[in-house]
C-alpha positions as CSV (number, residue, x, y, z in Angstrom):
1,X,95.9,19.9,8.7
2,X,96.4,16.1,9.1
3,X,96.6,15.3,12.7
4,X,98.5,12.1,12.0
5,X,101.2,13.9,10.1
6,X,104.6,13.6,11.8
7,X,103.7,10.5,13.9
8,X,107.3,9.5,13.5
9,X,108.1,12.7,15.4
10,X,105.6,12.8,18.3
11,X,106.7,16.1,20.0
12,X,106.3,18.0,16.7
13,X,102.9,16.4,16.0
14,X,101.6,17.1,19.5
15,X,102.8,20.7,19.3
16,X,100.9,21.1,16.0
17,X,97.9,19.3,17.6
18,X,97.8,21.8,20.5
19,X,97.9,24.8,18.2
20,X,95.3,23.3,15.9
21,X,92.8,22.2,18.5
22,X,93.3,25.3,20.7
23,X,92.6,27.5,17.6
24,X,89.3,25.6,17.1
25,X,88.4,25.8,20.7
26,X,89.1,29.6,20.8
27,X,86.9,30.2,17.8
28,X,84.1,28.1,19.2
29,X,84.5,29.7,22.6
30,X,84.3,33.2,21.2
31,X,81.2,32.2,19.3
32,X,79.4,30.7,22.3
33,X,80.4,33.6,24.5
34,X,79.0,36.1,22.0
35,X,75.7,34.3,21.6
36,X,75.1,33.5,25.3
37,X,76.1,36.9,26.6
38,X,74.1,38.6,23.8
39,X,70.9,36.7,24.7
40,X,71.2,37.4,28.4
41,X,72.2,41.1,27.8
42,X,69.3,41.8,25.5
43,X,66.9,40.2,28.0
44,X,68.2,42.4,30.8
45,X,68.4,45.5,28.7
46,X,64.8,45.2,27.7
47,X,63.8,45.3,31.4
48,X,66.2,48.1,32.1
49,X,64.8,50.1,29.2
50,X,61.2,49.7,30.4
51,X,62.2,50.9,33.9
52,X,64.3,53.9,32.9
53,X,62.4,55.2,29.9
54,X,59.2,54.7,31.8
55,X,60.6,57.0,34.5
56,X,61.5,59.6,31.9
57,X,65.2,59.0,31.9
58,X,67.4,59.6,28.8
59,X,68.6,57.0,26.3
60,X,72.2,57.9,27.1
61,X,71.7,56.8,30.7
62,X,70.2,53.6,29.5
63,X,73.1,52.9,27.2
64,X,75.6,53.6,30.1
65,X,73.9,51.3,32.6
66,X,73.3,48.6,30.0
67,X,77.0,48.6,28.9
68,X,78.2,48.7,32.5
69,X,76.3,45.5,33.2
70,X,78.3,43.6,30.6
71,X,81.5,42.8,32.7
72,X,79.5,40.9,35.3
73,X,77.4,39.2,32.7
74,X,80.5,38.0,30.8
75,X,82.0,36.9,34.1
76,X,79.0,34.7,34.8
77,X,78.8,33.2,31.3
78,X,82.4,32.4,30.6
79,X,82.4,28.9,32.4
80,X,79.3,27.9,30.4
81,X,80.9,29.1,27.2
82,X,84.1,27.2,27.9
83,X,82.1,24.0,28.6
84,X,80.0,24.4,25.4
85,X,83.1,25.1,23.3
86,X,84.8,21.9,24.7
87,X,81.8,19.7,24.1
88,X,81.3,21.1,20.6
89,X,84.9,20.7,19.6
90,X,85.2,17.2,21.2
91,X,82.1,16.0,19.5
92,X,83.4,17.2,16.1
93,X,86.7,15.5,16.6
94,X,85.0,12.3,17.6
95,X,82.8,12.4,14.6
96,X,85.8,12.9,12.4
97,X,87.6,10.0,14.1
98,X,90.4,12.3,15.1
99,X,90.4,11.4,18.8
100,X,90.2,7.7,17.9
101,X,93.3,8.1,15.7
102,X,95.2,9.9,18.5
103,X,94.3,7.2,21.1
104,X,95.3,4.5,18.6
105,X,98.7,6.3,18.2
106,X,99.2,5.7,22.0
107,X,98.5,9.3,23.1
108,X,96.8,9.4,26.5
109,X,93.6,11.1,27.2
110,X,95.4,13.4,29.7
111,X,97.5,14.6,26.8
112,X,94.6,14.9,24.3
113,X,92.7,17.3,26.6
114,X,95.6,19.6,27.1
115,X,94.3,22.3,24.6
116,X,91.0,22.3,26.6
117,X,93.0,22.9,29.7
118,X,94.7,25.8,28.1
119,X,91.3,27.2,27.1
120,X,90.2,26.8,30.7
121,X,93.3,28.7,31.9
122,X,92.6,31.5,29.5
123,X,88.9,31.7,30.6
124,X,90.0,31.7,34.2
125,X,92.6,34.4,33.7
126,X,89.9,36.6,32.0
127,X,87.5,35.9,34.8
128,X,90.1,36.9,37.4
129,X,90.6,40.2,35.6
130,X,86.8,40.7,35.5
131,X,86.2,39.7,39.1
132,X,89.0,41.6,40.7
133,X,89.1,44.7,38.5
134,X,86.5,45.3,35.9
135,X,83.4,44.2,37.7
136,X,84.1,46.3,40.9
137,X,84.8,49.3,38.7
138,X,81.6,48.8,36.7
139,X,79.6,48.3,39.9
140,X,81.0,51.5,41.5
141,X,80.2,53.4,38.3
142,X,76.7,52.1,38.2
143,X,76.1,53.2,41.8
144,X,77.5,56.6,41.0
145,X,75.1,56.9,38.1
146,X,72.2,55.9,40.3
147,X,73.3,58.3,43.0
148,X,73.6,61.1,40.4
149,X,70.0,60.4,39.5
150,X,69.0,60.3,43.1
151,X,71.2,63.3,43.8
152,X,68.6,65.3,42.0
153,X,67.7,65.9,45.6
154,X,64.2,66.9,44.8
155,X,63.7,63.6,42.9
156,X,64.5,61.8,46.1
157,X,62.4,63.9,48.4
158,X,59.6,65.1,46.1
159,X,57.7,63.6,43.2
160,X,56.4,65.6,40.2
161,X,52.7,66.1,39.7
162,X,51.8,65.3,43.3
163,X,50.9,67.4,46.4
164,X,53.2,66.3,49.2
165,X,53.9,67.3,52.8
166,X,57.6,66.8,53.6
167,X,57.0,68.3,57.1
168,X,54.0,69.2,59.1
169,X,52.4,72.4,58.0
170,X,54.1,72.5,54.6
171,X,52.5,71.3,51.3
172,X,54.5,71.3,48.1
173,X,53.6,70.7,44.5
174,X,56.2,70.3,41.8
175,X,55.2,70.3,38.1
176,X,58.5,68.7,36.8
177,X,61.9,67.7,38.0
178,X,64.7,67.7,35.5
179,X,67.6,65.2,35.3
180,X,69.8,67.9,37.0
181,X,67.5,68.1,39.9
182,X,65.9,71.5,39.0
183,X,62.3,71.8,40.2
184,X,59.9,73.6,37.8
185,X,56.5,75.2,38.4
186,X,56.7,75.0,42.2
187,X,53.9,75.8,44.6
188,X,54.5,75.7,48.3
189,X,52.0,76.4,51.1
190,X,53.5,77.2,54.5
191,X,51.1,77.0,57.4
192,X,53.5,76.4,60.2
193,X,52.7,79.8,61.6
194,X,49.1,79.8,62.8
195,X,48.9,83.6,62.5
196,X,50.0,83.7,58.9
197,X,49.6,81.4,55.9
198,X,52.1,82.0,53.1
199,X,51.7,80.7,49.6
200,X,54.9,80.6,47.5
201,X,55.0,80.1,43.7
202,X,58.1,80.0,41.6
203,X,59.1,79.1,38.1
204,X,62.2,77.2,39.2
205,X,63.6,76.0,42.5
206,X,66.4,73.9,44.0
207,X,66.3,71.6,47.0
208,X,69.6,71.9,48.9
209,X,71.0,70.4,52.1
210,X,72.1,72.9,54.6
211,X,73.6,72.5,58.1
212,X,70.2,73.4,59.6
213,X,68.3,71.0,57.3
214,X,67.0,71.0,53.8
215,X,66.3,74.4,52.1
216,X,64.1,75.1,49.1
217,X,65.7,77.9,47.0
218,X,63.0,79.4,44.8
219,X,63.9,81.6,41.8
220,X,61.8,84.3,40.2
221,X,58.6,83.8,42.2
222,X,55.8,85.3,44.3
223,X,55.0,85.1,48.0
224,X,51.4,85.8,49.1
225,X,50.9,86.2,52.9
226,X,47.5,85.9,54.4
227,X,47.2,87.0,58.1
228,X,44.6,85.9,60.5
229,X,42.9,89.3,60.3
230,X,42.4,88.9,56.6
231,X,45.2,91.1,55.4
232,X,46.9,89.9,52.2
233,X,50.4,91.0,51.2
234,X,52.2,90.1,48.0
235,X,55.9,90.0,47.5
236,X,57.8,89.4,44.2
237,X,61.3,88.0,44.6
238,X,64.2,87.0,42.3
239,X,65.4,84.3,44.7
240,X,64.3,83.2,48.1
241,X,65.5,80.4,50.4
242,X,63.0,78.8,52.6
243,X,64.1,76.4,55.4
244,X,62.1,73.2,55.6
245,X,63.2,72.6,59.1
246,X,63.3,69.0,60.1
247,X,62.4,67.5,56.8
248,X,64.4,64.3,56.6
249,X,66.8,64.2,53.7
250,X,68.0,60.8,52.4
251,X,71.0,59.6,54.3
252,X,74.5,59.4,52.8
253,X,74.7,56.4,50.6
254,X,77.2,53.6,51.3
255,X,78.3,51.1,48.7
256,X,76.5,48.0,50.0
257,X,76.9,46.0,46.8
258,X,79.9,43.8,47.7
259,X,80.6,43.3,44.0
260,X,81.9,46.9,44.0
261,X,84.4,46.4,46.8
262,X,88.0,45.5,46.1
263,X,89.1,42.0,47.1
264,X,91.7,43.1,49.7
265,X,89.0,45.0,51.7
266,X,86.7,42.0,51.4
267,X,89.4,39.6,52.8
268,X,90.2,42.0,55.7
269,X,86.5,42.4,56.6
270,X,87.3,44.9,59.3
271,X,84.6,45.4,62.0
272,X,84.0,49.1,61.3
273,X,83.6,48.3,57.6
274,X,81.1,45.5,58.4
275,X,79.1,48.0,60.6
276,X,79.2,50.6,57.9
277,X,77.9,48.3,55.1
278,X,75.6,46.4,57.5
279,X,76.9,43.0,56.2
280,X,78.3,40.0,58.0
281,X,81.9,38.9,57.9
282,X,80.7,35.7,56.2
283,X,79.2,37.7,53.3
284,X,82.5,39.6,52.9
285,X,84.6,36.4,52.8
286,X,82.1,34.7,50.6
287,X,82.4,37.4,48.0
288,X,86.2,37.5,48.2
289,X,86.8,33.7,47.9
290,X,84.1,33.3,45.2
291,X,86.3,35.5,43.0
292,X,89.0,32.8,43.2
293,X,86.8,29.7,43.3
294,X,84.7,30.4,40.3
295,X,87.6,30.9,37.8
296,X,89.2,27.7,39.1
297,X,85.9,25.9,38.5
298,X,85.9,27.3,34.9
299,X,89.2,25.4,34.2
300,X,87.6,22.1,35.3
301,X,84.4,22.7,33.3
302,X,86.4,23.4,30.2
303,X,88.3,20.1,30.5
304,X,85.2,18.3,31.6
305,X,83.3,18.9,28.3
306,X,86.3,17.6,26.3
307,X,87.0,14.6,28.6
308,X,83.5,13.3,28.5
309,X,83.7,12.9,24.8
310,X,86.7,10.6,25.1
311,X,84.9,8.0,27.1
312,X,83.3,5.2,25.2
313,X,85.3,5.4,21.9
314,X,83.9,5.8,18.4
315,X,80.2,5.1,17.7
316,X,78.4,5.3,14.4
317,X,75.3,6.5,16.3
318,X,77.1,9.6,17.5
319,X,78.2,10.8,20.9
320,X,74.8,11.8,22.4
321,X,75.3,9.6,25.5
322,X,78.6,11.3,26.3
323,X,77.2,14.7,25.7
324,X,74.2,14.0,27.9
325,X,76.5,12.6,30.6
326,X,78.6,15.8,30.4
327,X,75.5,18.0,30.8
328,X,74.3,16.0,33.8
329,X,77.8,16.4,35.4
330,X,77.9,20.1,34.8
331,X,74.4,20.5,36.3
332,X,75.4,18.5,39.3
333,X,78.6,20.6,39.8
334,X,76.5,23.8,39.5
335,X,74.0,22.5,42.1
336,X,76.8,21.6,44.4
337,X,78.4,25.1,43.9
338,X,75.0,26.7,44.8
339,X,74.7,24.6,47.9
340,X,78.3,25.4,48.9
341,X,77.6,29.2,48.5
342,X,74.6,28.9,50.8
343,X,76.7,27.1,53.4
344,X,79.5,29.6,53.1
345,X,77.1,32.5,54.0
346,X,76.1,30.8,57.3
347,X,79.5,31.2,59.0
348,X,82.6,33.3,58.6
349,X,84.7,30.1,59.0
350,X,82.8,28.2,56.3
351,X,84.5,29.9,53.3
352,X,86.7,26.9,52.4
353,X,83.5,25.1,51.3
354,X,83.5,27.3,48.3
355,X,86.4,25.4,46.9
356,X,84.7,22.0,47.4
357,X,83.0,22.1,43.9
358,X,86.4,22.7,42.3
359,X,87.7,19.6,44.0
360,X,84.6,17.7,43.0
361,X,84.8,18.8,39.4
362,X,88.6,18.1,39.2
363,X,87.9,14.6,40.6
364,X,85.2,14.0,38.0
365,X,87.6,15.1,35.2
366,X,90.3,12.8,36.5
367,X,87.9,9.8,36.6
368,X,86.7,10.5,33.0
369,X,90.2,10.7,31.7
370,X,91.2,7.5,33.5
371,X,88.2,5.7,32.0
372,X,89.1,7.0,28.6
373,X,92.6,5.4,29.0
374,X,91.3,2.3,30.7
375,X,87.9,1.4,29.1
376,X,85.8,-1.2,30.7
377,X,85.9,-4.2,28.3
378,X,83.2,-6.7,28.2
379,X,84.4,-10.3,28.4
380,X,83.3,-12.2,25.4
381,X,82.4,-15.8,25.8
382,X,84.1,-18.3,23.5
383,X,81.5,-20.0,21.3
384,X,83.2,-23.3,21.8
385,X,83.1,-22.7,25.6
386,X,79.4,-22.0,25.4
387,X,78.7,-25.2,23.5
388,X,80.3,-27.4,26.2
């Protein structure tokens, strides 16, 4: 499509320009998002695979946890993808003299970057959906899966292949613990009664929480009682429940990962909630406002990558200086954002600082666009003037 077609009808030409450039931006944005997310996802999945499979977990669990990590990963990578797409598209347009032609036609830089602004809005909208809906749901599901693993209560209290003493006078050995929490090949020595030592063996057992404390329910086993006078008695049983008394079971889990909390609860930051989660109000407000500030920053980074390529005009040597300048700016903005997040965590009244990087980025974009429309021209000396 010829970008200069319809110059006699500017509104029609600009509408076509918006569709044309936005289409190119979307294709490039999708490509960079896929590549960047895939690289980071594979890297994290490898570590997750080593940890889970090394602990004897199933491939299905690995697949679930790996896929559930994608929403947050995409959320983190979208601003970078939007920036890369804008830089790539702007560089190509500059190399093809398309931006030079548009500027020569009298179209302002603010109007030229409108498709990049639209891309930033799309990326921000997607990030808002991820931050406020999909990421919390994914984090809650991940915690539920981890709790289900740990809810194999024996897996939390006992370890297979080891002799352990959950309470004084009781020694337990478990050959294997299944994913469902079933204990196999159980041996238990109960020496809490000085007059009698009892040795229990069972093919299977379950560790359950009762009102009086944890109980070990053994199935199809044998109880051998040795009294102090040397008398030995043997008892076969189909099922038998043995109280472990004061053995400490793991406490009820609370969702302490704030990424799994809904935004409204984070903004309220009620005292009882803070006490339950053991987090400060500053941490709650930081997480809530970060879900708004980061998408807003993505809009600025998308326009920044395009605007930087408009500064300086056409060059036969390429646009490496503009690209390098854009990269320096995006690094500076990210460093500022990291610094702002650290400050926001120090006080529950410091959350507005999270929006400072957005203002800084928007100011940088405005300055770049102004320079693109008002280039700094070097004054050339008249040869005749220099001869005098």
